[in-house]
Structures are given as C-alpha cells and as structure tokens.
C-alpha angles and dihedrals in degrees: 000000000000117000141167111263103172127097110300097208089063088066092057091049092047092053093040090228138090110262094178094229097148103049119225092005089071090061094050136073089262091074107127091219091058091051098042121011099176118107114264121260138055094295098036094118093051118110112233129177108244118220125223089259090049092055091049092048093050092052090051093046092047093051093045092050094044091060095036094239125150123229098261092048091048092052092049091049090050091051089053090049089053090058093053124090114254135036109342094217094054092044089053091055091045092054091048091051092050093056110122095239092048092051091051088052093046091052090057095246092124132034093225139010090252091057090045091054090051094048091049093048090052090056101246095141143058130208115211089346095307128107113258126181105164110108095194097054113121115235124206140207111296097026116135121214120197139172109248115257092240091051098052092079093057116109089245094065100027090063096035113155124172124185093176117096116243109243118253091246089064135058125205135191108203094193096056096028089232128138135179139194108246096180143347114285114258125217092258090056091065110093096193113108098226136140098224091185089072090056089053090049089050095053093040092067 
C-alpha cells in the first residue's frame, strides 16, 4: 500500500500549522515548527502571492495530512460526504473523524494517528467484540472500541498515559481500556483550523 515516507515535520512547516504527526514531540519545545516556521526547501522563506486555487489546495493538503489520508482515500471520502444530507464540508470532516484510526487516537490509545494506524493494522483492537484491523473503516454511533485482552498486558497499554482530553462525542473507560462513540462529531468538535468551504470549492471545479 502506498504511504508517505519523507520527514513528517516538513509537512507541518509546509502547511504553517501543527498537524500533530509525531505525538508528544509536537507538544514540546522539540517541535520543528517552533524552531523553524518557514516552509521547507531553498525558497521556503520567500514571500509569494497565493492564488485562489493555491489557497484551496493548501486547505485540502492540510486536512489530508492532518488525518494521514492519501489522495485517493481523501477523494473517495469527499464523494461519500457529497452524498450525505447537510453541508458537504462538515460531512467530510465528520467522516474523517469517524475513521477507526482517528477514533483510536482521539481516545488516547495512541500518541499519534500514525501510531494508531499501526496498532489497528496489527490487530490490537476489537469493534463491538469482533477483531478489526482496517484503519480506514468508518465507525458509527454506538460502536464500542476495546483493546484486545491479549494486548492489554503489552508495555504500550500497561503504561498508557494520555494528557489529551477525550472529545465530548466519545466516552472512555481507562480501567477497561474501552471506548464508545456516543454521538456523531459536530463541526465544533474538530480541532483542526481549516476552512472546509475552500475544499468544497476546489472539488466543485
């Protein structure tokens, strides 16, 4: 499967915003964006006038990279959002938030979405009591996510510590390492500073 293999901190510098791609490091003074905010590359510090298309593209790229989704997956998710009732941009963010790997990250069971994706792929979780290992699967209200019994004794989950608050649309029991989706995420639940209308404009061309 295709995946991004270059330096992740470059992506934050390119978008000029923290995408929280490296877990706890992003919250510390070691964050690359805090040290050097200019875009990567020889001409990163140059000031260029951004066109309307450029603004739309940057919002799409930022959102795609924030959730760790590749271009084809992002397009398919957008197409699903278009078929839903409501504002397409908000439905797009809702579907991205409901991805299995993102829910694992939001519950605090992984330090980053990349780690969450790896843990899901390695089969450390169940959904509604059944083994699930597809990071891109979309969960729904009422679904219960739990760490497998055999995985709870691993160092990763025995020493689990999460300083990030669990969003209001999720519930989490730290003792049983079980979480559930209590409702669909609303626009105000998304902590990414993005103008989703620009993404809609980009794909509407």
